[in-house]
C-alpha positions in Angstrom: 31.8 191.0 95.2 34.0 188.1 94.3 32.3 186.0 97.1 28.9 186.8 95.5 30.2 185.6 92.1 31.4 182.4 93.7 28.1 181.7 95.3 26.3 182.3 91.9 28.7 180.1 90.0 28.3 177.4 92.6 24.6 177.5 92.4 24.8 177.4 88.6 27.0 174.4 88.8 24.5 172.6 90.9 21.7 173.3 88.5 23.9 172.1 85.6 24.8 169.0 87.4 21.1 168.3 88.2 20.2 168.7 84.5 22.9 166.3 83.4 21.9 163.7 86.0 18.3 164.0 84.9 19.2 163.5 81.2 21.3 160.5 82.0 18.5 159.0 84.1 16.0 159.6 81.3 18.3 158.0 78.9 18.7 154.9 81.0 14.9 154.6 81.5 14.3 154.9 77.8 16.9 152.2 77.2 15.2 149.8 79.8 11.8 150.4 78.3 12.8 150.0 74.6 16.2 148.2 74.5 15.5 146.9 71.1 14.5 150.1 69.3 16.8 150.6 66.3 17.6 146.9 66.2 15.9 144.5 63.9 15.0 141.0 65.1 16.9 138.3 63.2 14.8 136.7 60.5 14.9 132.9 60.6 16.1 131.5 57.3 13.7 128.8 56.0 15.3 125.7 54.7 13.9 124.0 51.6 13.9 120.7 53.4 11.4 122.1 56.0 9.0 122.9 53.2 9.4 119.5 51.7 8.8 117.9 55.1 5.6 119.8 55.5 4.4 118.9 52.0 5.2 115.2 52.5 3.1 115.3 55.7 0.3 116.9 53.6 0.3 120.0 55.7 -0.4 122.0 52.6 -1.1 125.4 54.0 2.0 125.3 56.1 4.1 124.0 53.2 2.7 126.8 51.0 3.7 129.5 53.4 7.1 127.8 53.8 7.8 127.6 50.0 6.7 131.2 49.5 9.0 132.4 52.3 11.8 130.4 50.9 11.2 131.8 47.4 11.3 135.4 48.7 14.9 134.8 49.5 15.7 132.4 46.6 13.4 133.4 43.7 15.3 131.5 41.1 15.1 128.1 42.8 13.3 125.8 40.4 13.0 122.9 42.9 11.2 125.2 45.3 8.8 126.4 42.5 8.1 122.8 41.5 7.4 121.9 45.2 5.1 124.9 45.6 3.4 124.0 42.3 2.6 120.6 43.7 1.3 122.1 47.0 -0.8 124.6 45.0 -2.4 121.8 42.9 -3.3 119.9 46.2 -5.0 123.1 47.3 -6.8 123.2 43.9 -5.1 126.4 43.1 -4.5 125.2 39.6 -3.8 128.6 37.9 -1.0 129.3 40.5 0.3 125.9 40.0 0.5 126.1 36.2 2.2 129.5 36.3 5.0 128.0 38.5 5.3 124.9 36.4 5.6 127.0 33.2 8.7 128.7 34.9 10.1 125.3 35.9 9.7 123.9 32.3 11.1 126.9 30.8 14.2 126.4 32.8 14.2 122.7 32.4 12.5 122.0 29.0 13.3 118.3 29.0 12.2 117.4 32.5 9.4 115.0 31.7 7.9 114.9 35.3 7.4 118.7 35.4 5.9 118.7 31.9 3.4 115.9 33.0 2.6 117.9 36.1 2.1 121.1 34.0 -0.3 119.1 31.6 -2.3 117.8 34.6 -2.7 121.4 36.0 -3.8 122.7 32.6 -6.2 119.8 32.3 -7.7 120.5 35.6 -8.4 124.1 34.4 -10.2 122.8 31.4 -7.5 123.9 29.0 -7.5 120.7 27.0 -5.5 122.0 24.0 -2.7 123.3 26.2 -2.8 120.2 28.2 -2.4 118.0 25.1 0.6 119.9 24.0 2.3 119.5 27.4 1.5 115.8 27.5 3.0 115.4 24.0 6.2 117.1 25.1 6.3 115.0 28.3 5.9 111.8 26.3 8.7 112.9 24.0 10.9 113.5 27.1 10.2 109.9 28.2 7.4 110.3 30.8 5.4 107.0 30.5 2.6 108.2 32.8 1.8 110.9 30.2 0.7 108.3 27.7 -2.1 107.1 29.9 -3.0 110.6 31.0 -3.3 111.7 27.3 -5.3 108.7 26.4 -7.8 109.5 29.2 -7.9 113.1 27.9 -8.6 111.9 24.3 -11.2 109.4 25.3 -13.2 111.8 27.4 -13.3 114.0 24.3 -14.3 111.1 22.2 -11.1 111.1 20.2 -10.6 107.4 20.2 -8.6 107.1 17.0 -6.0 109.5 18.5 -5.8 107.3 21.6 -5.4 104.1 19.5 -2.7 105.7 17.4 -0.8 106.9 20.5 -1.1 103.6 22.2 0.1 101.6 19.3 3.0 104.0 18.9 3.9 103.4 22.5 3.4 99.6 22.3 5.8 99.5 19.3 8.5 100.3 21.9 7.2 98.1 24.7 4.9 95.5 23.1 4.4 93.5 26.3 3.2 96.5 28.5 0.1 95.2 30.0 -1.0 98.6 31.2 -0.9 100.0 27.6 -2.6 96.8 26.2 -5.4 97.2 28.8 -5.9 100.8 27.8 -6.0 99.9 24.2 -8.6 97.2 24.7 -10.7 99.6 26.8 -10.3 102.3 24.1 -11.5 99.9 21.4 -14.5 98.9 23.6 -15.4 102.5 24.1 -15.2 103.1 20.3 -17.6 100.1 19.8 -15.0 97.8 18.3 -15.5 94.8 20.4 -13.6 92.4 18.0 -10.4 94.5 18.4 -11.0 94.9 22.1 -11.2 91.1 22.4 -8.1 90.6 20.3 -6.1 93.0 22.4 -7.1 91.4 25.6 -6.0 87.9 24.3 -2.7 89.4 23.4 -2.4 90.9 26.9 -3.2 87.6 28.6 -0.8 85.6 26.4 2.2 87.7 27.5 
């Protein structure tokens, strides 16, 4: 009777061992097939300089993706938002550009370059009144390019007196500025005041 029990337990032991070996083999096979299951592939961190390099090379679609990826990790970075805004403007996505620039100028209210860029974006969307306000803020912050941009905006609208007032105000600070004098002469000419246009040109040429 004890011999029979011994044979039975021995047989049971072989079966148990076979099951264990099978499970170990299946586990190893699973690991070989799917060694990375349960592990996340490392996500490459995008550097802001990479985005700027793509933008400088005018690879706008690549730069756009780069900036967006960077901003996913750094949502408060105003430099990245300004960079993306410039790219969006190049891609003629003016609405997206102006939204980003509004965030930038909210954080940097006296940054003249960003205010000028915002005004340009609003102008390109046909939002003349909003663009005018942004140009005025940019000029107050010291952005000289905004003077010419606002004069152009006024002249397209036929608001020549506004242009003349703005140019004379700017020339009071820099009376020998030939660019401003040229714009003033051109504005007088467009208004139909040839005498003042000629007088302004003489003043410009005498400097």
